[in-house]
TORKOL-4160 file (C-alpha; in steps of 0.2 Angstrom, whole numbers, padded with zeros to 4 digits, m for minus):
120
<pt num="1" X="m0409" Y="0531" Z="m0072"/>
<pt num="2" X="m0400" Y="0528" Z="m0058"/>
<pt num="3" X="m0396" Y="0510" Z="m0052"/>
<pt num="4" X="m0401" Y="0507" Z="m0036"/>
<pt num="5" X="m0397" Y="0487" Z="m0034"/>
<pt num="6" X="m0402" Y="0477" Z="m0020"/>
<pt num="7" X="m0389" Y="0475" Z="m0008"/>
<pt num="8" X="m0388" Y="0456" Z="m0010"/>
<pt num="9" X="m0386" Y="0457" Z="m0027"/>
<pt num="10" X="m0374" Y="0470" Z="m0025"/>
<pt num="11" X="m0361" Y="0459" Z="m0015"/>
<pt num="12" X="m0363" Y="0446" Z="m0026"/>
<pt num="13" X="m0358" Y="0455" Z="m0041"/>
<pt num="14" X="m0344" Y="0464" Z="m0032"/>
<pt num="15" X="m0340" Y="0448" Z="m0026"/>
<pt num="16" X="m0338" Y="0439" Z="m0045"/>
<pt num="17" X="m0332" Y="0454" Z="m0050"/>
<pt num="18" X="m0316" Y="0455" Z="m0042"/>
<pt num="19" X="m0304" Y="0453" Z="m0052"/>
<pt num="20" X="m0294" Y="0467" Z="m0060"/>
<pt num="21" X="m0294" Y="0459" Z="m0080"/>
<pt num="22" X="m0301" Y="0475" Z="m0091"/>
<pt num="23" X="m0319" Y="0467" Z="m0093"/>
<pt num="24" X="m0321" Y="0465" Z="m0074"/>
<pt num="25" X="m0313" Y="0483" Z="m0072"/>
<pt num="26" X="m0327" Y="0489" Z="m0085"/>
<pt num="27" X="m0344" Y="0480" Z="m0079"/>
<pt num="28" X="m0337" Y="0486" Z="m0060"/>
<pt num="29" X="m0339" Y="0503" Z="m0067"/>
<pt num="30" X="m0361" Y="0500" Z="m0074"/>
<pt num="31" X="m0365" Y="0495" Z="m0057"/>
<pt num="32" X="m0369" Y="0510" Z="m0047"/>
<pt num="33" X="m0381" Y="0515" Z="m0065"/>
<pt num="34" X="m0388" Y="0497" Z="m0063"/>
<pt num="35" X="m0404" Y="0491" Z="m0057"/>
<pt num="36" X="m0416" Y="0476" Z="m0057"/>
<pt num="37" X="m0429" Y="0473" Z="m0070"/>
<pt num="38" X="m0438" Y="0456" Z="m0064"/>
<pt num="39" X="m0431" Y="0443" Z="m0055"/>
<pt num="40" X="m0433" Y="0424" Z="m0055"/>
<pt num="41" X="m0450" Y="0420" Z="m0046"/>
<pt num="42" X="m0442" Y="0402" Z="m0041"/>
<pt num="43" X="m0432" Y="0411" Z="m0027"/>
<pt num="44" X="m0413" Y="0403" Z="m0035"/>
<pt num="45" X="m0410" Y="0424" Z="m0033"/>
<pt num="46" X="m0407" Y="0427" Z="m0053"/>
<pt num="47" X="m0411" Y="0443" Z="m0058"/>
<pt num="48" X="m0410" Y="0453" Z="m0077"/>
<pt num="49" X="m0404" Y="0469" Z="m0075"/>
<pt num="50" X="m0408" Y="0487" Z="m0084"/>
<pt num="51" X="m0396" Y="0498" Z="m0087"/>
<pt num="52" X="m0396" Y="0516" Z="m0098"/>
<pt num="53" X="m0381" Y="0510" Z="m0112"/>
<pt num="54" X="m0380" Y="0530" Z="m0116"/>
<pt num="55" X="m0373" Y="0533" Z="m0095"/>
<pt num="56" X="m0362" Y="0521" Z="m0098"/>
<pt num="57" X="m0347" Y="0515" Z="m0106"/>
<pt num="58" X="m0346" Y="0497" Z="m0112"/>
<pt num="59" X="m0334" Y="0485" Z="m0108"/>
<pt num="60" X="m0324" Y="0476" Z="m0118"/>
<pt num="61" X="m0334" Y="0461" Z="m0124"/>
<pt num="62" X="m0337" Y="0462" Z="m0138"/>
<pt num="63" X="m0355" Y="0462" Z="m0151"/>
<pt num="64" X="m0369" Y="0448" Z="m0144"/>
<pt num="65" X="m0372" Y="0439" Z="m0125"/>
<pt num="66" X="m0354" Y="0433" Z="m0114"/>
<pt num="67" X="m0352" Y="0425" Z="m0097"/>
<pt num="68" X="m0342" Y="0439" Z="m0091"/>
<pt num="69" X="m0343" Y="0432" Z="m0073"/>
<pt num="70" X="m0342" Y="0413" Z="m0070"/>
<pt num="71" X="m0339" Y="0406" Z="m0048"/>
<pt num="72" X="m0341" Y="0389" Z="m0043"/>
<pt num="73" X="m0348" Y="0390" Z="m0024"/>
<pt num="74" X="m0340" Y="0381" Z="m0014"/>
<pt num="75" X="m0349" Y="0377" Z="0004"/>
<pt num="76" X="m0342" Y="0374" Z="0022"/>
<pt num="77" X="m0338" Y="0358" Z="0020"/>
<pt num="78" X="m0329" Y="0359" Z="0000"/>
<pt num="79" X="m0344" Y="0352" Z="m0010"/>
<pt num="80" X="m0349" Y="0365" Z="m0025"/>
<pt num="81" X="m0368" Y="0364" Z="m0027"/>
<pt num="82" X="m0368" Y="0377" Z="m0041"/>
<pt num="83" X="m0362" Y="0392" Z="m0048"/>
<pt num="84" X="m0366" Y="0412" Z="m0052"/>
<pt num="85" X="m0365" Y="0416" Z="m0069"/>
<pt num="86" X="m0363" Y="0435" Z="m0072"/>
<pt num="87" X="m0370" Y="0437" Z="m0092"/>
<pt num="88" X="m0367" Y="0453" Z="m0104"/>
<pt num="89" X="m0376" Y="0458" Z="m0119"/>
<pt num="90" X="m0366" Y="0471" Z="m0131"/>
<pt num="91" X="m0354" Y="0477" Z="m0116"/>
<pt num="92" X="m0368" Y="0480" Z="m0105"/>
<pt num="93" X="m0372" Y="0471" Z="m0089"/>
<pt num="94" X="m0388" Y="0460" Z="m0092"/>
<pt num="95" X="m0392" Y="0445" Z="m0078"/>
<pt num="96" X="m0382" Y="0439" Z="m0066"/>
<pt num="97" X="m0386" Y="0419" Z="m0065"/>
<pt num="98" X="m0386" Y="0410" Z="m0049"/>
<pt num="99" X="m0386" Y="0389" Z="m0056"/>
<pt num="100" X="m0389" Y="0375" Z="m0043"/>
<pt num="101" X="m0381" Y="0358" Z="m0049"/>
<pt num="102" X="m0386" Y="0348" Z="m0033"/>
<pt num="103" X="m0404" Y="0341" Z="m0023"/>
<pt num="104" X="m0397" Y="0339" Z="m0007"/>
<pt num="105" X="m0387" Y="0358" Z="m0006"/>
<pt num="106" X="m0402" Y="0373" Z="m0005"/>
<pt num="107" X="m0392" Y="0386" Z="m0018"/>
<pt num="108" X="m0400" Y="0402" Z="m0018"/>
<pt num="109" X="m0393" Y="0421" Z="m0017"/>
<pt num="110" X="m0390" Y="0421" Z="0000"/>
<pt num="111" X="m0382" Y="0406" Z="0000"/>
<pt num="112" X="m0372" Y="0412" Z="m0014"/>
<pt num="113" X="m0367" Y="0426" Z="m0006"/>
<pt num="114" X="m0362" Y="0416" Z="0010"/>
<pt num="115" X="m0351" Y="0406" Z="0001"/>
<pt num="116" X="m0343" Y="0420" Z="m0009"/>
<pt num="117" X="m0336" Y="0426" Z="0007"/>
<pt num="118" X="m0321" Y="0424" Z="0008"/>
<pt num="119" X="m0316" Y="0416" Z="0025"/>
<pt num="120" X="m0313" Y="0426" Z="0037"/>
């Protein structure tokens, strides 16, 4: 399977898996083969991945499900309305979750992508 990620998901994964630690490096190697199996219907941007695990090496996360990356979102005004989590199962990218902690600030994949960008 050759992945075909939408640009918004690919950008957010690139931003949250940016550390040079071994788990992030191994998970970034999986991204070119990653596809989207489904997306949350509420509009938050959460995406569940499809990945042919025979085509990539697992990240050193161990068995089971783990949070492989967790980044809090900061708005332009310094508020923290939510976070982005990347989950791995058995060392393979499994899903990206966009979480909202605010009733006042809309948190979705588009806003997460904007807030995760380094200041220019």
